[in-house]
C-alpha positions as CSV (number, residue, x, y, z in Angstrom):
1,M,125.6,117.8,87.1
2,N,122.4,119.2,88.8
3,N,120.6,117.6,91.8
4,K,118.0,115.9,89.6
5,T,120.7,114.3,87.4
6,M,122.6,113.2,90.5
7,L,119.4,111.6,91.9
8,L,118.7,109.8,88.6
9,A,122.3,108.5,88.5
10,E,122.0,107.2,92.1
11,E,118.8,105.4,91.2
12,R,120.5,103.7,88.2
13,K,123.3,102.2,90.3
14,S,123.1,98.5,90.4
15,T,122.4,97.0,93.7
16,N,123.5,93.5,94.8
17,L,119.8,92.5,94.4
18,S,119.6,93.6,90.8
19,K,122.9,91.9,90.0
20,F,121.7,88.7,91.7
21,L,118.5,88.7,89.6
22,R,120.4,89.4,86.4
23,I,122.9,86.6,87.1
24,L,120.0,84.2,87.9
25,R,118.4,85.1,84.6
26,I,121.6,84.6,82.7
27,Q,122.3,81.3,84.4
28,N,118.9,80.1,83.3
29,D,119.2,81.6,79.8
30,E,116.2,83.9,80.4
31,L,115.3,87.4,79.5
32,L,113.6,89.8,82.0
33,G,110.2,88.9,80.6
34,D,110.8,85.2,81.1
35,M,111.7,85.7,84.7
36,A,108.7,88.0,85.3
37,N,106.3,85.5,83.7
38,K,107.8,82.7,85.8
39,I,107.1,84.5,89.1
40,G,103.8,85.9,87.9
41,I,104.5,89.6,87.6
42,M,104.7,92.1,84.7
43,P,108.1,92.7,83.2
44,S,107.9,96.4,84.0
45,Y,107.4,95.5,87.7
46,L,110.4,93.3,87.7
47,S,112.4,96.0,86.0
48,S,111.3,98.4,88.8
49,I,112.5,95.9,91.4
50,E,115.9,95.7,89.6
51,A,116.1,99.5,89.5
52,N,115.4,99.6,93.2
53,R,112.2,101.6,92.7
54,R,110.0,98.8,94.1
55,P,110.7,96.3,96.8
56,L,111.0,92.6,96.2
57,T,108.2,91.4,98.6
58,P,108.4,88.2,100.7
59,A,105.8,86.6,98.5
60,L,107.9,87.3,95.3
61,M,111.0,86.2,97.0
62,Q,109.3,82.9,97.8
63,K,108.3,82.5,94.2
64,L,111.9,83.1,93.1
65,V,113.1,80.5,95.6
66,N,110.6,77.9,94.4
67,S,110.8,78.7,90.7
68,Y,114.6,78.6,90.6
69,N,115.1,75.9,93.3
70,L,117.5,78.2,95.2
71,D,119.5,76.5,97.9
72,E,119.9,77.8,101.4
73,K,123.0,79.8,100.6
74,D,121.3,81.6,97.7
75,Q,118.2,82.2,99.8
76,E,120.3,83.8,102.5
77,K,122.1,86.0,99.9
78,L,118.8,87.0,98.4
79,E,117.4,87.9,101.8
80,N,120.5,90.0,102.6
81,Y,120.3,91.8,99.2
82,I,116.6,92.6,99.7
83,A,117.3,94.1,103.1
84,E,120.3,96.0,101.7
85,A,118.1,97.4,98.9
86,A,115.3,98.5,101.2
87,R,115.0,102.2,101.5
88,S,112.2,102.3,104.1
89,V,110.3,100.2,106.5
90,E,106.6,100.7,107.1
91,V,105.2,100.4,110.6
92,D,101.5,99.6,110.7
93,L,99.9,101.3,113.7
94,T,96.3,100.7,112.6
95,H,95.8,98.0,115.3
96,V,97.1,100.0,118.3
97,R,95.0,98.9,121.3
98,D,95.3,102.1,123.2
99,E,94.8,105.1,120.9
100,S,95.7,107.5,123.8
101,I,99.3,106.5,123.6
102,L,99.6,106.5,119.8
103,P,102.1,109.3,119.9
104,K,104.4,107.1,122.1
105,Y,104.2,104.4,119.4
106,V,105.1,106.8,116.7
107,D,108.0,108.3,118.8
108,T,109.4,104.8,119.5
109,A,109.2,103.8,115.8
110,L,111.0,107.0,114.8
111,L,113.7,106.4,117.4
112,F,114.4,103.0,115.8
113,A,114.5,104.6,112.4
114,K,116.9,107.3,113.4
115,D,119.3,105.4,115.6
116,L,119.6,101.8,114.3
117,S,122.4,102.8,112.0
118,T,124.6,103.6,115.1
119,L,124.2,100.2,116.7
120,G,126.5,97.2,116.4
121,S,125.7,93.6,115.9
122,A,125.6,92.7,119.6
123,E,123.3,95.6,120.4
124,L,120.9,94.7,117.6
125,D,120.8,91.1,118.8
126,E,119.9,92.3,122.3
127,I,117.1,94.5,121.0
128,K,115.8,91.7,118.8
129,K,115.7,89.3,121.7
130,L,113.9,91.8,123.8
131,L,111.3,92.4,121.1
132,I,110.8,88.7,120.6
133,S,110.3,88.2,124.3
134,F,107.6,91.0,124.3
135,N,105.9,89.2,121.4
136,R,106.0,85.9,123.2
137,E,104.6,87.5,126.4
138,E,101.8,89.1,124.4
139,K,100.8,85.8,122.8
140,H,100.9,84.1,126.2
141,N,98.6,86.8,127.6
142,E,96.2,86.5,124.7
143,K,96.0,82.7,125.2
144,R,95.4,83.3,128.9
145,D,92.7,85.8,128.2
146,L,91.0,83.2,125.9
147,Y,90.9,80.6,128.6
148,K,89.3,83.1,131.0
149,S,86.4,83.8,128.6
């Protein structure tokens, strides 16, 4: 088997997300086209999501949740499967306030991308809390700046 064939075989492997979507269709006696129409996308796009070639966006996830009345447990499963199927994360740096330190933003984002896999649950929770506190502090400063104006 050559490299190209191996890559194609990897792409065809079912993910938990694709299995979840297929089971959901079967439980509702629907074909792929039926589900696609129900959530407002083309069948080919849904097929690409199931083949893990396109992401299931938050908006589409919400349409699935609403269209199929998914309970909290199934919503949580779906969120986990989406995260599991994700191959990449995009970091938008178009709104960086200080362009002179743009390389530091890029370096920091790359450090997260390279090293997150080595962290445990407690370490990830700690980082998440820290990032949330930065976000809250930033919002607080923005409000304070508005009142000064």
